[in-house]
C-alpha positions in Angstrom: 68.9 90.8 71.3 70.7 91.7 74.5 74.4 91.1 75.0 75.3 87.9 76.9 78.2 89.5 78.7 79.4 93.0 79.5 83.1 94.2 79.8 84.0 96.7 82.5 86.7 98.8 81.1 89.9 99.0 83.2 91.0 102.2 84.8 93.4 104.5 83.1 95.3 104.8 86.4 96.1 101.1 86.5 99.6 99.9 85.6 101.1 96.5 84.9 102.2 96.3 88.6 98.5 96.6 89.7 97.4 93.3 88.1 96.6 90.8 90.7 97.8 87.2 90.6 97.0 84.3 92.8 99.8 82.1 94.2 98.8 78.5 94.7 100.4 75.2 95.6 98.5 72.0 95.5 95.1 72.5 97.1 96.2 75.7 98.9 95.7 79.1 97.2 96.4 82.6 98.7 94.2 85.5 98.1 95.0 87.5 94.9 97.9 90.0 95.4 99.1 92.8 93.1 102.4 92.2 91.4 103.8 95.3 93.1 103.1 93.8 96.5 104.9 90.6 95.6 107.9 92.4 94.2 108.0 94.5 97.4 108.0 91.4 99.6 110.6 89.7 97.5 112.9 92.7 97.2 112.5 93.5 100.9 113.4 90.0 101.9 116.4 89.9 99.7 117.6 93.4 100.9 117.1 92.2 104.5 119.1 89.0 103.9 121.9 91.0 102.2 122.0 93.6 105.0 122.0 91.0 107.7 124.9 89.0 106.1 127.2 91.5 104.4 127.1 94.6 106.7 128.0 95.4 110.3 125.0 93.5 111.4 126.7 90.2 110.5 129.5 91.0 113.0 127.1 91.3 116.0 125.9 88.4 118.1 123.2 85.9 117.1 120.7 87.3 119.4 121.0 90.8 117.8 120.9 89.3 114.3 117.7 87.4 115.2 116.0 90.5 116.6 117.1 92.5 113.5 115.8 90.0 111.1 112.5 89.7 113.0 112.1 93.5 113.1 112.9 93.7 109.3 110.4 91.0 108.5 107.7 92.8 110.6 108.5 96.2 108.8 108.4 94.5 105.4 105.0 92.8 106.3 103.5 96.1 107.6 104.8 98.5 104.8 104.0 95.9 102.2 100.3 95.7 103.2 97.6 97.2 101.2 95.2 100.0 102.2 91.6 100.2 101.0 92.6 101.9 97.7 95.0 98.8 97.0 98.0 101.1 97.4 101.1 99.9 99.4 101.4 101.5 102.9 105.0 102.5 102.0 103.6 105.0 99.5 102.1 107.1 102.4 105.6 107.6 104.1 106.7 110.5 101.9 103.6 112.4 102.7 104.1 111.8 106.4 107.7 113.0 106.2 106.7 116.1 104.3 104.2 116.9 107.1 106.6 116.6 110.0 108.3 120.0 109.9 106.4 122.7 111.7 106.5 125.0 108.6 104.6 122.4 106.6 101.7 122.5 109.0 100.8 126.2 108.6 98.5 127.7 106.0 99.5 131.3 105.1 96.8 133.7 104.0 97.0 137.3 102.7 96.3 140.0 105.2 93.8 141.6 102.8 91.6 138.5 102.3 88.5 138.0 104.3 88.7 134.8 106.4 85.0 135.0 107.0 82.3 132.8 105.6 82.0 132.1 101.8 79.6 134.5 100.0 76.1 133.1 99.5 76.2 133.4 95.7 79.3 131.2 95.5 78.9 127.5 94.7 81.6 125.3 93.3 79.7 124.6 90.1 78.3 128.1 89.3 80.2 131.1 87.9 80.3 134.4 89.8 77.6 137.0 89.0 78.5 139.9 86.8 78.4 142.5 89.7 80.2 140.3 92.3 83.8 140.7 93.3 
């Protein structure tokens, strides 16, 4: 007899923060969001509130505070968004910063290596022949 239901095993690369939960109130329900995204939004909002009330920003005028809070909320909303792989956008910032220096964009090769085409016998899955190389 065939099974009535099948279980798809969860990925080994999945953590507790990747579990999705749905926030709902009354008849309204948001789309499911990972816990890490909700924590990022909550932590970012709390940090923005603290920064705008307890630092030098608090001593500026109301217009400057308003613009700072709007800019902060926009940054939190953008960097807290998910890409297609369900990863936060903020996780791509370190790779971008590592790419910015000119030295990071160069690939150094040896002078003795041949930059020409790959030999015909070489394929990624086959070993090299005994007489090659």
